[in-house]
ChimeraX commands (.cxc) that place a marker at each C-alpha (Angstrom):
marker #1 position 51.75,172.92,91.76 radius 0.5
marker #1 position 49.69,169.81,91.28 radius 0.5
marker #1 position 48.29,167.48,93.92 radius 0.5
marker #1 position 49.95,164.13,93.33 radius 0.5
marker #1 position 48.55,162.23,96.30 radius 0.5
marker #1 position 45.08,163.31,97.40 radius 0.5
marker #1 position 43.76,161.90,100.71 radius 0.5
marker #1 position 40.40,160.99,99.18 radius 0.5
marker #1 position 40.99,160.70,95.42 radius 0.5
marker #1 position 44.27,158.80,95.77 radius 0.5
marker #1 position 47.41,159.06,93.69 radius 0.5
marker #1 position 47.54,161.06,90.48 radius 0.5
marker #1 position 46.99,158.89,87.43 radius 0.5
marker #1 position 49.40,158.89,84.50 radius 0.5
marker #1 position 48.16,161.24,81.78 radius 0.5
marker #1 position 49.43,162.40,78.40 radius 0.5
marker #1 position 51.37,165.68,78.46 radius 0.5
marker #1 position 50.34,168.34,75.97 radius 0.5
marker #1 position 51.36,171.94,75.32 radius 0.5
marker #1 position 49.31,175.12,75.34 radius 0.5
marker #1 position 50.36,178.69,74.56 radius 0.5
marker #1 position 49.52,181.22,77.29 radius 0.5
marker #1 position 50.22,184.89,76.56 radius 0.5
marker #1 position 52.87,183.82,74.06 radius 0.5
marker #1 position 54.58,181.31,76.37 radius 0.5
marker #1 position 54.39,177.56,75.87 radius 0.5
marker #1 position 53.39,175.68,79.03 radius 0.5
marker #1 position 52.84,172.05,79.87 radius 0.5
marker #1 position 49.37,170.71,80.60 radius 0.5
marker #1 position 47.81,167.28,80.98 radius 0.5
marker #1 position 45.12,165.87,78.77 radius 0.5
marker #1 position 41.75,165.97,80.55 radius 0.5
marker #1 position 42.47,168.82,82.95 radius 0.5
marker #1 position 40.72,172.18,82.72 radius 0.5
marker #1 position 42.56,175.30,81.56 radius 0.5
marker #1 position 42.48,176.94,85.00 radius 0.5
marker #1 position 44.16,173.91,86.62 radius 0.5
marker #1 position 46.97,173.96,84.05 radius 0.5
marker #1 position 47.47,177.70,84.53 radius 0.5
marker #1 position 47.55,177.53,88.33 radius 0.5
marker #1 position 49.97,174.58,88.15 radius 0.5
marker #1 position 52.22,176.72,85.91 radius 0.5
marker #1 position 52.13,179.57,88.45 radius 0.5
marker #1 position 49.63,181.87,86.73 radius 0.5
marker #1 position 47.29,183.34,89.33 radius 0.5
marker #1 position 45.24,185.86,87.36 radius 0.5
marker #1 position 43.39,185.36,84.09 radius 0.5
marker #1 position 41.75,188.69,83.31 radius 0.5
marker #1 position 41.77,192.34,84.31 radius 0.5
marker #1 position 38.61,194.17,85.33 radius 0.5
marker #1 position 37.35,196.67,82.80 radius 0.5
marker #1 position 37.10,199.75,85.01 radius 0.5
marker #1 position 40.07,199.50,87.38 radius 0.5
marker #1 position 42.21,196.86,85.62 radius 0.5
marker #1 position 42.33,194.72,88.78 radius 0.5
marker #1 position 43.45,191.09,88.37 radius 0.5
marker #1 position 40.97,188.24,88.68 radius 0.5
marker #1 position 41.56,184.50,88.80 radius 0.5
marker #1 position 39.70,181.39,89.92 radius 0.5
marker #1 position 36.87,182.19,92.33 radius 0.5
marker #1 position 34.02,179.67,92.20 radius 0.5
marker #1 position 35.75,177.02,90.03 radius 0.5
marker #1 position 32.39,175.62,88.85 radius 0.5
marker #1 position 31.58,177.91,85.90 radius 0.5
marker #1 position 29.06,180.16,87.67 radius 0.5
marker #1 position 31.01,183.42,87.96 radius 0.5
marker #1 position 33.11,185.21,85.34 radius 0.5
marker #1 position 36.35,185.77,87.23 radius 0.5
marker #1 position 38.32,183.14,85.28 radius 0.5
marker #1 position 37.29,184.14,81.74 radius 0.5
marker #1 position 40.02,184.40,79.11 radius 0.5
marker #1 position 40.42,184.61,75.34 radius 0.5
marker #1 position 40.78,181.04,74.10 radius 0.5
marker #1 position 41.64,180.42,70.44 radius 0.5
marker #1 position 40.38,183.94,69.67 radius 0.5
marker #1 position 37.07,183.53,71.51 radius 0.5
marker #1 position 36.56,185.92,74.46 radius 0.5
marker #1 position 34.85,185.13,77.77 radius 0.5
marker #1 position 35.68,181.43,77.93 radius 0.5
marker #1 position 35.27,180.11,81.48 radius 0.5
marker #1 position 38.61,178.42,82.04 radius 0.5
marker #1 position 37.55,176.56,85.18 radius 0.5
marker #1 position 35.25,174.25,83.18 radius 0.5
marker #1 position 36.93,174.20,79.75 radius 0.5
marker #1 position 39.32,171.30,79.09 radius 0.5
marker #1 position 42.74,171.98,77.57 radius 0.5
marker #1 position 43.49,170.91,74.01 radius 0.5
marker #1 position 46.93,170.44,72.53 radius 0.5
marker #1 position 48.12,173.67,70.87 radius 0.5
marker #1 position 45.37,175.81,72.39 radius 0.5
marker #1 position 46.17,179.55,72.37 radius 0.5
marker #1 position 45.07,181.36,75.53 radius 0.5
marker #1 position 45.39,185.05,76.33 radius 0.5
marker #1 position 44.75,187.13,79.44 radius 0.5
marker #1 position 41.51,189.01,78.85 radius 0.5
marker #1 position 41.83,192.78,79.21 radius 0.5
marker #1 position 38.52,193.84,77.67 radius 0.5
marker #1 position 34.92,192.70,77.97 radius 0.5
marker #1 position 34.54,190.96,74.64 radius 0.5
marker #1 position 31.16,189.87,73.29 radius 0.5
marker #1 position 29.37,187.08,75.16 radius 0.5
marker #1 position 28.63,184.12,72.92 radius 0.5
marker link #1:1,2 radius 0.2
marker link #1:2,3 radius 0.2
marker link #1:3,4 radius 0.2
marker link #1:4,5 radius 0.2
marker link #1:5,6 radius 0.2
marker link #1:6,7 radius 0.2
marker link #1:7,8 radius 0.2
marker link #1:8,9 radius 0.2
marker link #1:9,10 radius 0.2
marker link #1:10,11 radius 0.2
marker link #1:11,12 radius 0.2
marker link #1:12,13 radius 0.2
marker link #1:13,14 radius 0.2
marker link #1:14,15 radius 0.2
marker link #1:15,16 radius 0.2
marker link #1:16,17 radius 0.2
marker link #1:17,18 radius 0.2
marker link #1:18,19 radius 0.2
marker link #1:19,20 radius 0.2
marker link #1:20,21 radius 0.2
marker link #1:21,22 radius 0.2
marker link #1:22,23 radius 0.2
marker link #1:23,24 radius 0.2
marker link #1:24,25 radius 0.2
marker link #1:25,26 radius 0.2
marker link #1:26,27 radius 0.2
marker link #1:27,28 radius 0.2
marker link #1:28,29 radius 0.2
marker link #1:29,30 radius 0.2
marker link #1:30,31 radius 0.2
marker link #1:31,32 radius 0.2
marker link #1:32,33 radius 0.2
marker link #1:33,34 radius 0.2
marker link #1:34,35 radius 0.2
marker link #1:35,36 radius 0.2
marker link #1:36,37 radius 0.2
marker link #1:37,38 radius 0.2
marker link #1:38,39 radius 0.2
marker link #1:39,40 radius 0.2
marker link #1:40,41 radius 0.2
marker link #1:41,42 radius 0.2
marker link #1:42,43 radius 0.2
marker link #1:43,44 radius 0.2
marker link #1:44,45 radius 0.2
marker link #1:45,46 radius 0.2
marker link #1:46,47 radius 0.2
marker link #1:47,48 radius 0.2
marker link #1:48,49 radius 0.2
marker link #1:49,50 radius 0.2
marker link #1:50,51 radius 0.2
marker link #1:51,52 radius 0.2
marker link #1:52,53 radius 0.2
marker link #1:53,54 radius 0.2
marker link #1:54,55 radius 0.2
marker link #1:55,56 radius 0.2
marker link #1:56,57 radius 0.2
marker link #1:57,58 radius 0.2
marker link #1:58,59 radius 0.2
marker link #1:59,60 radius 0.2
marker link #1:60,61 radius 0.2
marker link #1:61,62 radius 0.2
marker link #1:62,63 radius 0.2
marker link #1:63,64 radius 0.2
marker link #1:64,65 radius 0.2
marker link #1:65,66 radius 0.2
marker link #1:66,67 radius 0.2
marker link #1:67,68 radius 0.2
marker link #1:68,69 radius 0.2
marker link #1:69,70 radius 0.2
marker link #1:70,71 radius 0.2
marker link #1:71,72 radius 0.2
marker link #1:72,73 radius 0.2
marker link #1:73,74 radius 0.2
marker link #1:74,75 radius 0.2
marker link #1:75,76 radius 0.2
marker link #1:76,77 radius 0.2
marker link #1:77,78 radius 0.2
marker link #1:78,79 radius 0.2
marker link #1:79,80 radius 0.2
marker link #1:80,81 radius 0.2
marker link #1:81,82 radius 0.2
marker link #1:82,83 radius 0.2
marker link #1:83,84 radius 0.2
marker link #1:84,85 radius 0.2
marker link #1:85,86 radius 0.2
marker link #1:86,87 radius 0.2
marker link #1:87,88 radius 0.2
marker link #1:88,89 radius 0.2
marker link #1:89,90 radius 0.2
marker link #1:90,91 radius 0.2
marker link #1:91,92 radius 0.2
marker link #1:92,93 radius 0.2
marker link #1:93,94 radius 0.2
marker link #1:94,95 radius 0.2
marker link #1:95,96 radius 0.2
marker link #1:96,97 radius 0.2
marker link #1:97,98 radius 0.2
marker link #1:98,99 radius 0.2
marker link #1:99,100 radius 0.2
marker link #1:100,101 radius 0.2
marker link #1:101,102 radius 0.2
view
């Protein structure tokens, strides 16, 4: 789901479509949008599982301050997807372990 006519920002502007791979599945994204926006638009609601109880987490703050939206991106763990723009061919995986903070 994408907002195509926002009451304040106006109508959605034409953007180039690109593809990203999420947990082995190719999905459509738009150049310039952040990973989390592309995932939510594709219907993905959780991005990682908590270490102790394996509970799902998704977008919480959406400004890069918390760690709920972190995922493995191109082999790098703990990438905050709410502030990281998509790139064509990017490989993204649901994070199920802590990973090392970079």
